[in-house]
Backbone as a ProteinNet text record, in pm:
[ID]
protein_1_A
[PRIMARY]
MNFQAVKAIYIFEMTRFFRTMLQSLISPIISTSLYFVVFGAAIGSRIDQVDGVSYGAFIVPGLIMLTVMTQAISNASFGIYFPKFIGTIYELLSAPISFFEIVLGYVGAAATKALFIGGMILLTANLFVDLEILHPVAMVAFLVLTCLSFALFGFIIGIWAKNFEQLQLIPLLVITPLVFLGGSFYSISMLPPIWQTVTLFNPVVYLISGFRWAFFGTADVSIGVSLLAIGLFSGLCLGLIWWIFKTGYRLRS
[TERTIARY]
-1962	-1827.2	-1736	-1677.4	-1586.3	-1443.5	-1413.4	-1282.8	-1167.7	-1193.9	-1087.7	-1044.3	-1141.8	-1109.9	-1034.6	-1080.6	-1012.8	-869.8	-853.1	-720.3	-628.8	-682.6	-602	-551.8	-640.8	-600.8	-497.6	-524.3	-435.5	-294.9	-287.9	-157.4	-83.2	-155.3	-91.9	-27.4	-100.9	-48.6	67.9	60.3	168.4	293.4	274.7	388.5	461.4	384.5	446.5	526.5	477.5	547.3	684.1	688.5	813.5	909.3	854.2	941.8	1016.2	955.2	1017.1	1057.3	1118.7	1151.6	1239.2	1335.6	1426.8	1351	1260.2	1182.9	1071.7	1007.7	889.1	919.6	1030.9	1060.6	1188.4	1296.4	1425.3	1426	1370	1369.9	1297.9	1174.6	1109.5	1187.3	1250.8	1327.1	1447.6	1518	1633.3	1589.6	1480.5	1430.9	1394.1	1325.8	1287.2	1408.5	1508.9	1632.3	1699.7	1692.3	1749.9	1675.4	1542.8	1466.3	1513.2	1537	1585.3	1719.8	1806.6	1939.4	1929	1849.3	1840.8	1760.3	1637.2	1550.9	1582.4	1603.4	1627.2	1761.4	1868.6	2002.8	2034.9	2023.3	2062.9	1970.4	1840.3	1746	1717.5	1710.2	1680.7	1784.8	1908.3	2013	1989.7	1907.8	1878.2	1742.8	1661.9	1530.9	1532.9	1511.2	1521.7	1405.5	1284.9	1167.3	1046.1	949.6	819.5	713.6	632.9	529	588.5	707.8	770.4	836.3	848.3	907.8	1028.3	1135.6	1251.6	1212.2	1272.1	1229.7	1251.3	1361.1	1388.3	1277.7	1226.3	1116.1	984	968.6	842.2	805.7	906.2	877	851.6	875.8	860.1	718	613	477.1	446.8	492.8	468	537.8	661.2	735.2	671.4	625.3	557.9	430.3	352.8	229.6	257.1	360.4	395.4	421.3	498.9	533.1	413.7	340.5	226.7	120.2	88.4	-14.3	26.1	147.4	191.8	206	253.4	269.3	134.8	40.1	-93	-159.8	-149.3	-207.2	-136.8	-4.8	72.5	44.5	45.5	24.9	-117.1	-215.9	-354.5	-384.4	-334.1	-362.4	-297.3	-171.7	-104.5	-166.7	-208.8	-266.3	-388.7	-477.9	-598.3	-577.6	-482.9	-460.3	-395.8	-304.1	-231.6	-325.9	-424.7	-520.6	-597.9	-625.6	-689.5	-596.6	-469.7	-371.7	-351.3	-347.7	-322.5	-451.7	-566	-694.1	-750.8	-682	-733.7	-843.1	-872.2	-977.9	-1113.2	-1129	-1256.6	-1278.5	-1171.6	-1182.6	-1223.2	-1169	-1202.3	-1347.7	-1395.4	-1532.9	-1634.4	-1594.1	-1686.5	-1681.5	-1587.6	-1574.8	-1684.6	-1716.5	-1819.8	-1767	-1739.7	-1685.9	-1746.1	-1788	-1853.7	-1751.2	-1801.5	-1710.7	-1648.3	-1723.6	-1670.7	-1551.6	-1561.2	-1451.1	-1329.2	-1352.5	-1241.6	-1170.4	-1248.8	-1191.7	-1119.1	-1177.4	-1116.3	-980	-967.9	-841.2	-734.1	-766.1	-667.2	-635.1	-738.6	-717.3	-651.3	-692.4	-630.2	-481.9	-442.9	-300.5	-224.9	-281.5	-214.6	-199.3	-303.1	-295.8	-192.1	-183.4	-83.9	57.7	80.6	213.3	249.4	156	181.7	205.1	127.5	143.5	279.9	323.3	454	566.1	554.9	655.3	655.4	535.7	526.8	592.2	573.2	637	788.5	838.3	982.9	1042.2	970.1	1018.6	1017.9	917.5	913.8	1034.8	1070.9	1190.7	1316.9	1320.7	1436	1450.6	1336.7	1340.4	1411.7	1402.6	1467.8	1619.8	1672.7	1817.2	1863.4	1769.7	1804.1	1759.3	1646.1	1592.5	1540.8	1524.9	1464.4	1313.7	1240.5	1095.3	1026.7	922.8	838	693.1	622.1	484	389.6	318.1	230.5	105.8	52.7	-72	-49.6	16.3	50.9	-70.7	-178.8	-298.5	-359.9	-367	-420.4	-329.8	-198.9	-104.8	-127.5	-141.3	-165.8	-300.7	-401.6	-535	-532.1	-467.8	-456.1	-379.6	-274.9	-193.4	-273.3	-346.4	-426.7	-537	-606.5	-714.4	-662.6	-546	-487.5	-448.8	-388.2	-351.2	-473.6	-581	-702.5	-768.4	-781.3	-851.3	-776.3	-643.7	-568.4	-548.4	-557.1	-557.8	-688.8	-799.1	-925.9	-916.5	-853.9	-835.9	-747.6	-641.7	-554.2	-625.9	-715.8	-794.8	-877.3	-935	-1013.2	-924.3	-804.7	-711.8	-672.6	-649.8	-612.8	-719.9	-845.7	-955.4	-969.5	-951.1	-964.2	-852.1	-730.8	-614.2	-624.7	-583.6	-580.8	-441.2	-339.8	-201.9	-118.3	7	93.4	125.5	127.9	157.2	48.5	-77.2	-186.9	-187.5	-125.7	-116.4	-38.3	61	146.6	100.6	1.3	-39.2	-90.9	-191.3	-251.4	-157.1	-88.1	6.5	113.9	166.7	276.4	227.3	116.7	72.2	-30.1	-90.6	-192.9	-153.9	-133	-111.7	17.6	129.3	257.9	258	211.7	205.1	114.1	0.6	-89.7	-23.5	56.2	125.1	231.2	308.2	411.3	350.7	232.7	166.8	69.9	66.7	-28	31.4	147.6	207.4	300.8	355.3	449	576.3	625.4	753.5	739.4	615.6	594.1	455.5	434.2	301.1	230.2	103.8	33.2	17.3	37.4	33.4	150	252.3	367.8	338.5	227	193.1	118.4	119.2	35.5	-112.2	-197.2	-339.2	-410.6	-385.5	-455.4	-417.4	-289.4	-245.6	-288.8	-308.5	-364.7	-506	-583.1	-719.8	-719.6	-631.1	-622.1	-580.2	-485.8	-434.2	-541.6	-638.1	-743.8	-832.9	-823.9	-897.8	-822.7	-702.4	-623.2	-661.2	-724.4	-770.3	-658.2	-538.4	-426.2	-384.3	-412.2	-379.6	-439.8	-563.4	-634.5	-575.6	-526.1	-464.2	-330.7	-247.5	-116.1	-130	-224.2	-245	-285.5	-379.6	-422.2	-311.6	-235.8	-124.8	-16.7	11.4	112.7	66.4	-63.4	-116.5	-89.2	-101.7	-77.1	67.6	158.9	299	327.8	286.8	333.9	224.9	97.7	-10.4	-44.4	11	-20.7	-78.5	-171.7	-236.1	-279.4	-282.3	-327.7	-479.4	-545.5	-692	-734.3	-859.7	-906.6	-905.6	-889.3	-882.7	-1015.4	-1125.8	-1256.6	-1272.2	-1224.5	-1232.2	-1142.9	-1026.1	-935.2	-999.7	-1063	-1129.8	-1247.4	-1319.9	-1432.8	-1384.9	-1270.8	-1215.8	-1179.1	-1116.2	-1079.7	-1204.9	-1306.4	-1430	-1502.2	-1510.1	-1576.9	-1502.7	-1371.1	-1291.1	-1307.8	-1303.4	-1320.5	-1459.9	-1561.5	-1697.8	-1718.1	-1657	-1666.2	-1600.7	-1484.3	-1414.7	-1495.9	-1553.4	-1634.9	-1756.8	-1820.4	-1936.4	-1899.6	-1785.6	-1741.2	-1705.1	-1642.3	-1608.4	-1735.4	-1835.2	-1963.3	-2025.1	-2021	-2075.7	-1997.3	-1866.1	-1782.2	-1819.7	-1835.6	-1869.9	-2014.8	-2101.7	-2242.1	-2257.2	-2183.2	-2195	-2094.3	-1988.4	-1885.2	-1790.4	-1782.6	-1699.6	-1554.3	-1508.8	-1372.8	-1331.8	-1430.1	-1403.4	-1448.7	-1556	-1614.3	-1593.3	-1506.9	-1482.4	-1335.4
4528.9	4475.2	4517	4417.8	4443.7	4458.7	4579.8	4603.5	4587.1	4615.6	4603	4457.7	4367.3	4224.6	4175.4	4216.2	4178.6	4230.8	4355.2	4416.5	4341.5	4299.8	4228.6	4095.6	4019.8	3891.9	3914.8	4013.2	4041.1	4080.1	4170.2	4216.8	4103.3	4021.2	3908.3	3812.9	3781.4	3689.8	3750.5	3879	3944.3	3956.1	3976.5	3983.5	3850	3741.7	3608.9	3587.7	3640.6	3628.4	3697.5	3817.9	3892.8	3838.6	3769	3706.3	3587.6	3523	3404.9	3437.6	3552.4	3601.6	3503.3	3441.7	3350.4	3234.7	3176.7	3063.6	3109.5	3221.2	3264.6	3330.8	3402.6	3481.7	3437.5	3428.4	3398.7	3259.9	3162.4	3025.8	3011.5	3065.9	3055.9	3125.9	3238.2	3309.7	3228.2	3167.5	3084.6	2963.7	2899.9	2782.7	2818.9	2931.7	2974.5	3012.2	3072.2	3106.6	2981.4	2873.6	2747.3	2696.1	2715.7	2678.6	2757.9	2886.5	2970	2920.4	2880.9	2834.2	2703.4	2608.4	2476.1	2479.8	2533.8	2531.9	2645.8	2764.9	2879.7	2875	2841	2840.4	2708.4	2598.3	2468.1	2422.3	2418.1	2371.9	2482.3	2606.5	2718.2	2736.7	2696.9	2708.1	2611.4	2508.3	2409.8	2433.4	2522.1	2555.6	2702.5	2730.9	2868.9	2953.4	2924.8	3001.5	2910.4	2957	2890.8	2996.9	2978.8	3077	3216	3219.9	3347.4	3415.3	3345.7	3402.1	3316.3	3380	3303.7	3212.5	3092.7	2993.9	3042.8	3114.3	3165.3	3256.7	3342.8	3431.9	3357	3255.8	3182.4	3114.9	3065.9	2990.4	3081	3211.5	3301.6	3298.9	3315.8	3311.4	3180.7	3068.4	2939.3	2925.7	2975.7	2968.6	3057	3174.7	3263.7	3197.4	3137.6	3071.4	2954.2	2876.6	2763.1	2809.5	2915.2	2964.2	3029.8	3110.5	3183.6	3086.7	2985.9	2889.7	2814.5	2762.6	2684.8	2771.9	2894.4	2983.3	3030.4	3060.1	3101.7	2989.4	2867.5	2752.6	2730.5	2732.2	2704.1	2806.3	2934.3	3038.4	3036.1	3017.7	3016.6	2892.9	2777.2	2653.5	2655	2698.2	2702.7	2809	2921	3029.5	2988.1	2908.4	2867.4	2736.7	2653.4	2527.3	2548.6	2644	2663	2698.9	2789.5	2811.4	2686	2599.1	2471.3	2384.8	2384.5	2298.3	2336.1	2467.7	2511.9	2541.9	2533.8	2549.8	2690.1	2788.2	2926.1	2949.3	2849.6	2864.4	2884.6	2827.4	2840.6	2983.4	3050.8	3191.9	3275.2	3240.3	3312.3	3289.7	3165.5	3133.5	3194.5	3215.1	3272.3	3424.5	3484	3630	3689.1	3816.8	3883.2	3916.5	3812.7	3829.3	3721.5	3759	3664.2	3577.9	3470.1	3381.3	3456.2	3550.3	3626.6	3711.5	3769.1	3852.7	3768.3	3647.7	3556.5	3518.8	3481.4	3443.2	3560.6	3678.4	3798.1	3826.5	3809.8	3835.4	3734.9	3605.9	3501.6	3492.5	3491.2	3478.6	3604.4	3721.8	3845.6	3848.8	3803	3800.8	3700	3580.3	3477.5	3523.6	3587.5	3636.9	3748	3833.4	3941	3885.2	3783.8	3721.3	3660.5	3585.4	3522.5	3627.1	3734.9	3842.5	3908.6	3929.9	3990	3900.1	3770.7	3675.5	3669.8	3669.9	3669.6	3792.3	3908.5	4031.1	4023.7	3967.4	3954.6	3858	3751.7	3657.2	3722.1	3804.4	3876.6	3968	4035.4	4119.7	4035.6	3920.3	3831.3	3779.3	3753.6	3700.7	3796.2	3925.8	4023.5	4013.8	3947.7	3927.2	3818.3	3733	3619.2	3637.5	3704	3719.8	3862.4	3902.5	4031.5	4012.5	4082.2	4067.2	4195.9	4179.5	4292.3	4249	4312.7	4274.5	4356.3	4288.1	4357.8	4413.6	4341.2	4383	4384	4486.1	4486.9	4485.1	4553	4555	4415.1	4348.6	4211.5	4118.1	4139.9	4055.2	4066.5	4189.6	4210.9	4150.7	4167.5	4114.6	3962.4	3895.6	3749.2	3705.4	3778.3	3742.6	3756.4	3866.3	3888.8	3784.5	3757.8	3658.8	3519.5	3485.8	3355.6	3347	3453.4	3455.5	3437.9	3509.3	3501.8	3364.5	3312.2	3184.3	3069.1	3068.1	2957.7	2978.8	3102.4	3124.5	3071.7	3089.3	3031.3	2878.6	2821.1	2676	2629.6	2705.6	2672.4	2681	2778.1	2791.9	2666.3	2612.4	2488.6	2372.8	2364.6	2256.9	2266.7	2389.3	2408.8	2361.6	2379	2331.4	2179.6	2127.2	1983.3	1902.6	1956.6	1881.2	1848.6	1726.2	1683.2	1686.5	1700.5	1707.3	1786.2	1812	1892.8	1822.2	1688.4	1615.2	1638	1642.1	1662.2	1802.5	1898.2	2033.5	2034.5	1944.9	1940	1836.9	1757.9	1646.4	1694.1	1781.6	1826.7	1916.7	2014.6	2095.9	2012.3	1910.7	1831.8	1728.1	1660.7	1549.1	1587.6	1706	1746.4	1874.4	1983.1	2112.6	2117.9	2076.8	2083.9	2001.5	1874.8	1800.2	1866.5	1922.6	1988	2109.2	2183.9	2300.5	2257.5	2154	2106.5	2052	1988.9	1932.1	2029.4	2152.7	2251.8	2354.2	2323.6	2415.6	2516.7	2488.9	2582.7	2597.5	2486.4	2487.1	2457.4	2453	2426	2475.1	2489.2	2519.5	2388.6	2379.2	2253	2223.7	2324.3	2300.4	2213.9	2199.8	2115.8	1968	1938	1800.1	1732.9	1599.5	1527.9	1559.5	1550.4	1588.3	1521.9	1394.2	1325	1382.7	1419.1	1474.9	1619.9	1688.6	1824	1819.2	1722.3	1706.3	1670.9	1579.4	1539.5	1657.5	1737.3	1850.2	1954.5	1967.4	2067.1	2035.9	1914.9	1881.4	1925.2	1974.9	2026.8	2173.3	2207.8	2345.7	2447.6	2404.4	2497.3	2550.7	2475.2	2519.2	2655.7	2677.4	2800.4	2919.3	2894.4	3001.8	3042.6	2944.9	2973.5	3035.1	2985.7	3037.5	3184.8	3219.3	3359.1	3448.8	3400.1	3478.2	3498.9	3396.5	3408.4	3504.3	3505.1	3599.4	3742.8	3770.4	3906.2	3949.3	3853.6	3884.5	3900.8	3800.7	3791.5	3802.4	3802.8	3813	3682.3	3571.2	3439	3352.2	3266.1	3181.5	3050.3	2946	2814.5	2805.6	2882	2886.8	3033.2	3060.6	3198.7	3262.6	3394.3	3467.4	3458.4	3461.3	3449.8	3320.2	3211.4	3081.4	3079.5	3143.4	3150	3223.8	3337.4	3414.6	3337.1	3267.4	3186.6	3076.3	3015	2908.2	2960.6	3078.5	3137.6	3171	3227.2	3263.2	3143	3035.6	2914.4	2852.7	2849.9	2792	2873	3006.3	3092.4	3076.9	3071.8	3054.8	2922.4	2816.2	2685	2686.2	2750.9	2758.8	2838.5	2950.2	3031.8	2954.5	2882.4	2802.2	2693.5	2631	2525.8	2582.6	2700	2764.1	2802.4	2853.1	2887.4	2763	2650.1	2525	2480.6	2495.8	2454.3	2531.2	2662.3	2742.6	2719.9	2689.8	2665	2534.5	2431.5	2299.8	2278.3	2362	2343.6	2228.7	2190.1	2077.3	2096.4	2007.1	2005.4	2138.1	2212.2	2334.6	2323.5	2251.5	2246.3	2112.6	2030.2	1901.1	1885.8
7485.7	7464.8	7580.6	7647.2	7759	7703.6	7657	7594.2	7693.2	7820.8	7920.5	7936.2	7934	7945.6	7822.2	7704.5	7579.6	7579.6	7622.7	7628.1	7725	7839.4	7939	7883.6	7818.2	7759.4	7649.2	7565.8	7452.2	7500.2	7595.3	7645.2	7714.9	7791.1	7858.8	7758.6	7651.7	7550.1	7473.8	7442.9	7369.6	7457.3	7586.1	7677.7	7682.7	7684.1	7682.1	7554.9	7444.9	7316.4	7321	7376.3	7379.4	7486.5	7587.6	7687.6	7628.7	7530.9	7468.8	7324.9	7304.8	7171.8	7093.2	7160.7	7091.1	7028.4	7103.3	7053.1	6959.4	6991.4	6919.3	6786.3	6777.7	6657.8	6587.1	6662	6599.4	6537	6607.4	6557	6422.9	6405.2	6273.3	6162.6	6194.6	6092	6047.5	6143.1	6108.7	6026.1	6067.3	5994	5850.9	5832.5	5698.6	5615.2	5677.5	5605.9	5552	5628.1	5581	5457.4	5455.1	5336.7	5215.2	5235.3	5125	5073.7	5165.4	5126.5	5048.9	5102.5	5041.4	4911.6	4918.9	4801.9	4705.5	4759.9	4672.9	4603.6	4676.5	4618.9	4551.5	4625.2	4571.2	4458.4	4486	4383.7	4282.6	4330.5	4240.8	4131.9	4159.3	4057.8	3942.1	3963.5	3858.8	3794	3852.3	3795.6	3757.8	3632.5	3585.8	3637	3589.2	3627.6	3641	3720	3732.2	3708.9	3606.5	3569.4	3548.5	3489.7	3460.3	3578.1	3691.2	3813.4	3851.1	3894.8	3937.8	4053.1	4056.5	4154.9	4297.9	4321.3	4455.6	4504	4414.7	4452.5	4457.9	4371.3	4362.6	4493.8	4566.7	4689.4	4810.9	4797.5	4911.9	4968.9	4887.1	4944.7	5015.6	4958.9	5022	5155.6	5163.4	5289.3	5395.9	5354.8	5450.7	5501.3	5410.3	5449.6	5543.2	5512.5	5598.4	5741	5756.5	5890	5957.8	5883.1	5940.9	5990.6	5911.3	5952	6078.5	6079.7	6195.3	6319.3	6303.7	6418.2	6472.8	6384.8	6430.7	6509.5	6458.9	6528.9	6662.2	6660.3	6781.5	6891.3	6857.7	6958.7	7014.1	6927.7	6975.1	7058.5	7014.6	7087.8	7225.8	7233.1	7363.1	7452.7	7392.5	7470.9	7549.7	7489.3	7559.7	7635.3	7591.5	7661.3	7797.9	7806.6	7932	8047.7	8030.2	8139	8177	8079.1	8110.3	8194.8	8158.7	8224	8370.9	8398.9	8536.8	8612.8	8545.2	8612	8616.6	8559.8	8563.1	8460.8	8377	8278.1	8345.9	8468.6	8538.3	8587	8624.1	8661.5	8541.1	8425.6	8303.2	8264.3	8277.4	8240.3	8336.5	8461.4	8559.3	8561.7	8491	8486.8	8398.5	8418.5	8336.4	8196.5	8119.8	7985.3	7896.7	7778.2	7688.3	7615.5	7553.7	7479.6	7362.2	7303.2	7189.9	7233.3	7350.7	7401.3	7437.7	7490.3	7518.9	7389	7289.2	7159.5	7096.7	7106.1	7046.7	7107.7	7238.5	7305.1	7266.6	7276.2	7247.4	7098.2	7015.4	6870.5	6814.8	6865.2	6819.2	6848.5	6967.6	7003.9	6918.3	6899.2	6818.6	6673.9	6618.9	6481.3	6468.9	6570	6568.8	6569	6651.5	6656.2	6521	6462	6333	6224.5	6228.5	6131.1	6145.2	6268.1	6293.6	6240.6	6267.8	6219.7	6067.2	6007.1	5861.4	5800.1	5862.9	5814.7	5824.9	5933.1	5950.7	5847.9	5816.8	5716.1	5577.4	5551.3	5424	5409.9	5518	5515.7	5497.8	5564.6	5552.3	5409.5	5343.3	5207	5111	5139.9	5052.5	5058.2	5159.5	5167.5	5070.9	5027.9	4942.8	4798.6	4777.5	4641.7	4623.5	4498.6	4465.6	4454.6	4538.5	4541.8	4497.5	4418.2	4380	4396.6	4487	4517.3	4429.5	4340.1	4246.5	4314.1	4411.4	4478.2	4629.1	4682.9	4826	4918.7	4879.5	4964.2	4972.1	4857.6	4856.6	4934	4925.3	4999.1	5149	5197.8	5340.2	5380.5	5295.3	5326.2	5337.1	5242.2	5247.3	5371.7	5403.7	5519.9	5649	5662.8	5783.5	5795.3	5684.9	5687.6	5722.3	5669.1	5700.6	5847.6	5900	6042.4	6131	6099.9	6181.1	6172	6050.8	6033.8	6100.4	6089.1	6149.8	6299.5	6345.3	6489.4	6549.1	6479	6522.8	6528.3	6426.8	6423	6538.9	6565.8	6678	6811.1	6825.2	6947.4	6971.5	6864.5	6875.5	6918.4	6860	6895.5	7042.9	7091.3	7230.8	7326.8	7290.8	7374.9	7364.3	7244.5	7222.5	7288	7289.7	7336.3	7485.1	7519.5	7658.6	7718.4	7632.9	7680.5	7579.9	7616	7530.4	7399.2	7400.3	7278.4	7173.4	7217.1	7122.9	7063.1	7131.8	7076.1	6945.6	6935.1	6816.7	6714.1	6749.7	6664.6	6528.8	6530.4	6404.8	6324.7	6387.8	6308.4	6239.5	6307.1	6250.1	6149.7	6181.5	6098.7	5993	6005	5909.2	5835.3	5909.4	5846.3	5765.6	5826.2	5755.2	5626.8	5627.9	5500.8	5397.3	5441.6	5346.9	5282.1	5359.8	5304.3	5204	5238.4	5146.5	5017.9	5028	4910.4	4845.9	4896.7	4846.2	4752	4695.6	4599.3	4659.1	4777.5	4839.5	4757.4	4702	4631.7	4482.4	4434.2	4292.4	4253.2	4124.2	4072.2	4043.6	4078.5	4056.4	3907.7	3821.8	3677.4	3631.7	3716.3	3683.8	3708.4	3773.9	3807	3692.4	3687.8	3590.5	3615.4	3513	3527	3644.2	3666.6	3774.8	3910	3928.4	4055.4	4070.9	3961.2	3969.4	4026.7	3982	4032.9	4180.7	4220.1	4360.1	4446.9	4399.2	4475.9	4502.8	4414	4431.7	4551.5	4605.9	4727.5	4853.2	4834.9	4946.5	4969.4	5081.3	5102.9	5108.1	5145.1	5156.6	5019.9	4914.1	4778	4749.4	4792.4	4761.6	4837.5	4956.3	5033.5	4972.6	4942.2	4885.2	4746.7	4668.1	4533.9	4536.5	4624.3	4634.8	4685	4781.1	4836.1	4730	4650.6	4544.9	4435.6	4408.1	4308.6	4351.5	4480.6	4530.1	4505.1	4501.8	4475.7	4326.5	4246.7	4108.7	4003.5	4045.2	3948.4	3880.6	3928.6	3874.8	3986.1	3949.6	4050	3987	4067.7	4020.8	4018.7	4105.4	4108.3	4114.4	4085.3	4081.6	4220.4	4224.2	4350.5	4425.9	4351.3	4415.4	4491.9	4433.1	4499.2	4622.4	4614.6	4729	4846	4815.8	4920.9	4979	4893.2	4940.1	5033.5	5000.1	5083.8	5222.3	5227.4	5356.5	5436.6	5368.1	5436.2	5493.4	5415.8	5463	5581.4	5572.4	5680.8	5809.3	5797.6	5915.4	5974.7	5888.2	5936.2	6007.1	5953.5	6016.9	6154.4	6164.1	6293.3	6394.9	6352.1	6442.9	6491.7	6400.8	6439.8	6539.2	6519.6	6610.6	6747.7	6749.1	6876.7	6951.9	6880.6	6944.7	7008.2	6937	6991.3	7113.6	7111.5	7224.5	7350.3	7339.4	7457.1	7499.8	7405.2	7440.3	7517.1	7475.5	7538.2	7651.2	7655.2	7755.1	7724.8	7597.7	7555.5	7600.1	7688.3	7740.8	7807.3	7852	7927.2	8071.1	8094.3	8227.7	8298.4	8241.8	8304.5	8335.2
[MASK]
+++++++++++++++++++++++++++++++++++++++++++++++++++++++++++++++++++++++++++++++++++++++++++++++++++++++++++++++++++++++++++++++++++++++++++++++++++++++++++++++++++++++++++++++++++++++++++++++++++++++++++++++++++++++++++++++++++++++++++++++++++++++++++++

């Protein structure tokens, strides 16, 4: 394991994050605060409780997941796409460093950024609602696993993308709608039976459900299924990344 190479990639990516603090950190916090104001205050005043939890607190896990997923994808995809764009990816591929070490550096940095932002949003949420986390260890575990799995997914998008527009295509047109329809602002038990069945085909449901269980002890699906969903998604991403480096897909051309 070339720890020096991994460290160099990781520090470079983290330095870029702190150089663009206004865009990278402040902007997501402000956006999430607006969600709290609109959904937590305006709509929450008309909804008493959901599954025994005040509506303002109920939406916190969903909002954190929404931001963490999009930020992990965005940071990882841009991190690997930019070397492709300026041509330094060839220096990286010719260096004495394995694909695993490259992925570890970029994905580790992207996951760290998303985790940091998620923690800041959790602190911000306490300004709007009273939160009590029943299973803090499980909450951190779900958060870390989500950051890592979606950073892996973002890494794949960064390699696949041919331009900056494509970097935003999947996060905007796929991930964000799936999060909104995955129980971020409601329990799927509130839906008609037919829509409950349809919603279970949304993979994001299992992530949000497990994360919400860590907060309040209630979930739309079992915790085991949620963990299995994260594991399968991460394994699929790792397998696809291995294939990309083995074949050189959109890396060597």
